[in-house]
C-alpha positions, 0 to 999 in steps of 0.5 A: 515433827521435831525441829532441831535448834541450830547450834551456834559456832564456838566463839574464838575464845572457846576455840583457842581454849580447846587448842590450848587444852589439846596442846596441854594433853599432847605435852602431858602424853609426851612427858609420860612416855618413857625416856630411854637413857641409852646414849648413842655411843652405847648403841650396838651396830648389830640391830638384833644384838641391840634389841636383845640388849634393850630387852635385858636392860628393861628387866634390870633395876638401876641400883641407884634409882631403884624404881627405874630400869637401867635402860631408863636411868641416867645414873653412871652405874646404870650406864656401866650396867648397860655397857656390861650387858652389851659387852657380854652379848658381843662375846656371844653370851645368851640372854639368860647367861647375861642376866645370870652374870649381872645377878651373880655380880650385883645380887637378885635385887638387880632384877625388876621382876624377882624370881619365884623361889622359896626365899621369895615366896612371901614376896609373891604370895603377899598380894594374894594373902592380902586379897584373901584376908580382905575378902574374909573380913568383908564376908565377916562384916556382912554376916555380922550386920544381918538384921535380927529376926523379928518376932511376933507379938505374944498373946497378951501383947495382942490382947492389949493392942486390941483393947487399945484399938477398941477404946478409940 
């Protein structure tokens, strides 16, 4: 029969350290969540149109920040693009028509996810080619490092070893 030792209760210092660590984690989690830069005056009254506008805005790149969508950017150009998206939706354009309008005006670079076409083929295939080339390189290294096959002793070498063993 095993007797389990009683675990002492954590001291007040350990408890407050845990509380501080938990608070720090919650603060970090709050900082990691995306902050939408859409201002209250930009929000459309129709929730369905606003939802469509947010979906389109999440796919368009801020041309100033370049690593953020226009939905997340505070740049004045991003605000202008958000307003253009909302204006086009209010005029009755489809989501595709809005995207096409923005691309026609600012170029394909405005898309966070580039189109799959002949002129972007290298962009899409580079990761696949890198993985294939890396796999080929690893395969070649593994083949090259195989140990050389061991050969047995010749008859003369075996006789010499036997003579040495007899002397001892």
